[in-house]
Structures are given as C-alpha cells and as structure tokens.
C-alpha positions in Angstrom: 22.4 -63.7 137.1 20.4 -60.5 137.8 17.7 -59.8 135.2 19.2 -56.5 134.2 22.6 -58.0 133.6 21.0 -60.9 131.6 19.2 -58.4 129.4 22.3 -56.3 129.0 24.3 -59.4 127.9 21.6 -60.4 125.6 21.5 -57.0 124.0 25.2 -56.8 123.5 25.3 -60.3 122.0 22.9 -59.2 119.3 24.5 -55.9 118.6 25.0 -55.4 114.8 22.2 -57.8 113.9 21.5 -57.5 110.2 17.8 -57.3 109.1 17.5 -57.2 105.3 19.5 -54.1 104.3 19.1 -52.5 107.7 21.7 -52.7 110.4 20.3 -52.4 113.9 22.9 -51.5 116.4 21.9 -52.1 120.0 23.5 -50.6 123.1 22.4 -49.5 126.6 21.9 -46.0 127.7 24.0 -45.7 130.9 21.5 -43.2 132.4 18.3 -45.1 131.9 19.6 -48.6 131.4 17.3 -48.9 128.4 18.4 -50.2 125.0 19.3 -47.7 122.3 18.4 -48.8 118.8 19.9 -47.0 115.8 18.4 -47.6 112.4 21.2 -47.5 109.9 19.3 -48.1 106.6 21.3 -46.6 103.7 19.5 -43.6 102.3 18.8 -43.3 98.6 20.6 -40.1 97.8 20.4 -37.4 96.9 16.9 -36.2 98.0 15.0 -32.9 98.0 11.7 -32.3 99.7 9.7 -29.1 99.9 6.4 -27.7 101.1 3.6 -27.4 98.5 3.7 -28.1 94.7 7.0 -26.5 93.7 8.4 -29.0 91.2 10.6 -26.4 89.4 12.2 -25.5 92.7 12.9 -29.1 93.7 14.1 -29.8 90.2 16.6 -26.9 90.4 17.8 -28.1 93.8 18.1 -31.7 92.7 20.2 -30.7 89.6 22.7 -29.0 92.0 23.0 -32.2 93.9 23.3 -34.4 90.8 26.2 -32.2 89.7 28.0 -32.8 92.9 26.9 -29.7 94.7 26.2 -29.7 98.4 22.8 -29.5 100.2 23.3 -25.9 101.2 23.8 -24.7 97.7 20.8 -26.8 96.6 18.2 -25.4 99.0 19.3 -21.9 98.3 19.0 -22.4 94.6 15.6 -24.1 94.9 14.2 -21.3 97.1 15.4 -18.6 94.8 13.2 -20.0 92.0 10.1 -19.3 94.0 11.4 -15.9 95.3 11.7 -14.8 91.7 8.3 -16.2 90.6 6.2 -13.0 90.5 3.0 -15.1 89.9 3.4 -16.7 93.3 2.0 -14.2 95.7 3.4 -15.5 98.9 7.2 -15.7 98.4 9.7 -13.0 97.3 8.8 -10.6 94.5 5.1 -10.3 93.9 4.3 -11.4 97.5 1.1 -10.0 99.0 1.8 -6.9 101.2 1.0 -6.0 104.8 -2.0 -3.9 105.5 0.0 -0.8 104.7 1.0 -2.0 101.2 4.6 -3.0 102.0 6.0 -6.4 100.8 8.2 -7.7 103.7 10.2 -10.9 103.5 11.3 -13.4 106.1 13.8 -16.2 105.4 16.3 -18.5 107.2 18.8 -21.1 106.2 20.7 -23.8 108.2 23.6 -26.0 107.2 24.9 -29.5 108.2 27.0 -28.1 111.1 24.1 -26.3 112.7 25.1 -22.9 111.5 22.2 -20.7 110.6 21.3 -17.2 109.3 18.0 -15.3 109.1 16.5 -12.1 107.9 13.2 -10.6 109.1 11.0 -7.8 107.8 13.3 -7.3 104.8 12.1 -5.0 102.1 13.0 -4.2 98.5 15.3 -7.2 98.0 14.0 -10.3 96.1 16.3 -13.0 97.3 15.9 -13.0 101.1 17.3 -16.5 101.3 20.6 -15.4 99.8 20.8 -12.5 102.3 20.1 -15.0 105.1 23.0 -17.2 103.9 25.3 -14.3 103.9 24.3 -13.4 107.5 25.2 -17.0 108.4 28.5 -17.2 106.6 29.9 -13.6 106.7 28.7 -12.0 109.9 29.0 -12.9 113.6 25.2 -12.8 113.9 22.3 -15.2 113.3 19.5 -12.7 112.5 19.3 -9.2 110.9 16.0 -7.3 110.8 14.3 -4.5 108.8 16.5 -1.6 107.6 19.6 -3.3 109.0 19.0 -6.4 106.9 18.2 -4.2 103.8 21.3 -2.1 104.2 23.4 -5.2 104.5 21.9 -6.6 101.3 22.9 -3.5 99.4 26.4 -3.7 100.8 26.6 -7.2 99.4 25.5 -5.9 96.0 21.8 -6.9 95.9 19.8 -4.4 93.9 16.9 -2.5 95.2 13.6 -3.5 93.6 9.9 -2.7 94.0 8.5 -6.1 95.2 4.8 -5.0 94.9 3.7 -6.2 91.5 0.6 -4.8 89.8 -1.4 -8.0 90.6 -0.5 -7.9 94.3 -1.3 -4.2 94.4 -4.7 -4.8 93.0 -5.4 -7.6 95.4 -4.4 -5.3 98.3 -6.6 -2.5 97.1 -9.5 -4.9 96.9 -8.8 -6.1 100.4 -8.8 -2.5 101.7 -12.4 -2.0 100.8 -13.5 -4.1 103.8 -10.1 -4.5 105.4 -11.1 -7.7 107.2 -8.3 -9.7 108.7 -8.6 -13.5 108.9 -6.1 -16.2 108.2 -7.1 -18.0 105.0 -6.9 -21.8 104.9 -4.9 -22.4 101.8 -6.5 -24.3 99.0 -4.5 -23.7 95.8 -1.6 -21.4 96.4 1.3 -22.2 98.8 2.1 -19.6 101.5 5.8 -20.4 102.2 8.5 -22.5 100.6 10.4 -24.6 103.0 13.0 -27.1 101.6 15.3 -29.8 103.0 18.0 -31.5 100.9 20.4 -34.4 101.6 23.4 -34.5 99.3 25.4 -37.4 98.0 27.6 -37.2 101.1 24.6 -37.7 103.4 24.7 -34.1 104.7 21.6 -32.2 105.3 20.7 -28.5 104.9 17.4 -26.6 104.9 15.9 -23.2 103.9 12.6 -21.4 104.4 11.4 -18.2 102.7 8.1 -16.3 102.6 6.5 -12.9 102.3 4.4 -13.8 105.3 0.7 -13.5 106.1 -1.1 -11.4 103.6 -2.3 -8.0 105.0 -0.6 -8.6 108.3 0.1 -5.8 110.7 3.2 -3.9 109.8 6.2 -5.5 111.6 4.6 -8.9 112.0 7.0 -11.8 111.8 5.9 -15.4 111.6 7.7 -18.7 112.1 9.5 -18.9 108.8 12.7 -17.0 109.8 12.9 -18.5 113.3 15.3 -21.4 113.7 13.5 -24.2 115.4 10.0 -23.0 114.4 9.9 -22.6 110.6 13.1 -24.7 110.0 15.4 -27.1 111.9 18.2 -29.4 110.8 20.2 -31.9 112.8 22.7 -33.6 110.6 22.7 -36.7 112.8 18.9 -37.1 112.6 17.1 -35.2 109.8 15.3 -32.0 109.0 11.9 -30.4 109.0 10.2 -27.3 107.7 6.8 -25.8 108.5 4.2 -23.8 106.7 0.8 -22.2 107.6 -0.1 -19.9 110.4 3.2 -19.1 111.9 2.0 -18.0 115.3 0.8 -21.5 116.0 4.1 -23.1 114.8 6.1 -20.8 117.1 4.0 -21.7 120.1 5.2 -25.3 119.8 8.6 -24.7 118.3 7.3 -27.0 115.6 10.2 -27.9 113.3 12.6 -28.6 116.3 9.8 -30.7 117.8 9.5 -32.9 114.7 13.3 -33.4 114.5 13.5 -34.2 118.2 10.7 -36.8 117.9 12.6 -38.4 115.0 15.7 -38.5 117.3 13.6 -40.4 119.8 12.8 -43.0 117.1 9.7 -41.9 115.4 9.5 -42.0 111.6 9.2 -38.6 109.8 5.5 -39.3 109.2 4.8 -40.1 112.9 6.8 -37.1 114.0 4.8 -34.7 111.8 1.5 -36.2 112.9 2.4 -35.8 116.6 3.6 -32.2 116.1 0.3 -31.3 114.5 -1.4 -33.1 117.4 0.4 -30.8 119.8 -1.4 -27.9 118.1 -4.9 -29.2 117.7 -5.1 -30.8 121.1 -4.5 -27.6 123.0 -7.4 -26.5 125.2 -9.7 -24.2 123.2 -7.6 -24.6 120.0 -9.2 -22.9 117.0 -7.5 -25.3 114.6 -10.5 -25.7 112.3 -9.9 -22.1 111.2 -6.2 -22.2 110.3 -3.7 -24.4 108.5 -0.3 -25.7 109.6 1.7 -28.3 107.8 5.1 -30.0 108.2 7.4 -31.9 105.9 10.3 -33.9 107.2 13.1 -36.2 106.2 15.3 -38.4 108.3 18.9 -39.4 107.8 17.8 -42.6 106.2 16.0 -40.7 103.4 12.5 -41.5 104.7 10.0 -38.7 104.4 6.7 -37.6 105.9 4.2 -34.8 105.7 1.0 -33.9 107.6 -1.4 -30.9 107.8 -4.4 -29.9 109.8 -6.5 -29.4 106.7 -6.5 -31.1 103.3 -4.9 -29.4 100.3 -1.5 -29.4 101.9 1.2 -31.2 99.9 4.9 -32.1 99.7 7.1 -32.2 96.6 9.8 -34.8 96.7 12.6 -35.4 94.2 14.3 -38.8 94.8 15.5 -41.6 92.6 15.2 -39.3 89.6 11.5 -38.8 90.2 10.0 -35.4 90.9 6.5 -35.8 92.4 3.9 -33.8 94.4 2.4 -35.9 97.1 -0.9 -34.9 98.8 -0.4 -34.9 102.6 -2.6 -36.7 105.1 -4.6 -34.4 107.3 -7.0 -34.1 110.2 -9.8 -31.9 109.0 -11.7 -32.5 105.8 -13.5 -29.7 104.1 
C-alpha cells in the first residue's frame, strides 16, 4: 500500500475520535492531501468580549443575550452605553474633536451572515453604531460618509446634538496652545470600543465605534469603521476587533487577519499575537511609539487579547462573570 493511501485510511479510521469533551473530526483536503482537523469543543454560551475596561457595556450586552436576544442586538446595545457616556472622551458624545474642533464619529457593525454596515465622519449624532446598523439592514449600501450619513440619520429620526462637551472643548483649547500632533499611547482611557458576542444559538456578531484619533486632521478616518480592519466576523470561525492607531491596523487588515489565522487552526491568543507581530516586525516599524491591540473569540468560546504596549485590556462576560483582563504585550513601559 502506498504511504499516502495508508495515511489516508488511518486518518479516516480515526475520524470522530473523542478526546474528553472535544470531538476531533479528521478528513483530507483534496487539494493538498493534508489532514483537516476541526475542533468541535462546545462553547460556554453566551459570551461577550470587548476592548478595554467597559464592564457596564458588556453587562448590558450580556443581559440582552440572557433574555434570549441575538448577538447583533447585544453588541449594538453594549456599544450604545459607551457612545452615550459623556465622560469617555473617545466614543460618541463627549469624544475629543479633530484639530478644527469637530467631533466626528466612525462605526461599523457585522452580523452572523456576513452582512455589514458602516458610517464614517458622522457628526451631530450620538449613536453612530445604530446608524451603521440601519445602513446594513435598510439600504443597498455598506458605508455612508459625512453629510450623507448625517442626513440619513435624521431621516431615521435620530436627533441632532452638539457632541462637543465642555470638558472636551477645554481639552481641545488647551491642545491648540502648542497644537502638536502625536499619537498618545493609551494608559488609562480607552480609545475605541469594539465588541464581539456569541448568543445562545452559537451565532456571532460584532460592532466597533469611536470618535477617532484626538485632534486628527479634518476628514481623517481610521480602522474602526472599515470591515476587515477594525472588525471582522466569520460565523464559522469567530470574530475580532481592533483598537489603537488605526493607520497601522489598516495596513495589515488586522481583524480579518486574526480571524483567518483562527481559521487556519490558531487559538484566538495565538492569532492576536501573530497579527501584532505583523505590525512590529515590519522594516523600520515605529511600534514603540504607538499602540495597537486586538481581542478575539472563536466559535468554541475561547478568547484572546494582545497589545503592543502594556495597559491594554479586554473585558469578558462569560459564565455569569464580568471581568476585565489585562492583556499580554510586547513593550513594557
């Protein structure tokens, strides 16, 4: 018997081998003649993960799931908590403005079927994530920008609001004294909320929303509203969201990369670490001067998070426990 046929027969004879509570199904890829191993460990559901310390947001999302809601409803509800939090100066109302004093919001959302919606450079509307969902569900488009996105929000019934709070205005006026532009490595405050949820049916959805880089050039858009960069969901594999300096995430299509690495068999933690490695290992990378972080979950409910610098964290709500977990990192302060 030829060696390949022997291995094939051996593989098929062990298909469906049970290891503990995990079922490992083996088959052979007809293109490569290599075995495909699918981990079918049952997930502990539901589960919600998010970037940074946002326990109220994850609690809100988890309650939606506990009450039988779906993952899409959960991530929208969770993100809306931070968008309405005026004390958080990086998401929604109260976000720090661009260098001209305008608060501009970016957001995207993605469901279990791969449908997605996005808004970029949205002004005067707090809940960018809800506008993005409407773009996904009620228009033939994926992305609306600027005045078009704003007008669409008003047509939906969203009210016009001044998003520049007094605290953010004072911070902007202080910045204008020297008007220096340099990405700040985050220490205490989050700079985006990205959230992934798996509901009781095992279906995955994700959302990401931000007011973007503080004092950016007018019109700048980062990774957060870009499907595949700031957020990506594959209902067969898992989901990932990114945070940090968006330009660097876009260059590697970071969230898609993490999910694709999980598809290839890496754990969420391994996938996040490799994706960060793709950034820091670039020739002449200035990674010591900026932050990027990823959080991810696979279909089995396993999670991972990793950042370039310390201080990055993930909030996870699973098994009735809502906890903030400090992420592993490369650069220590």
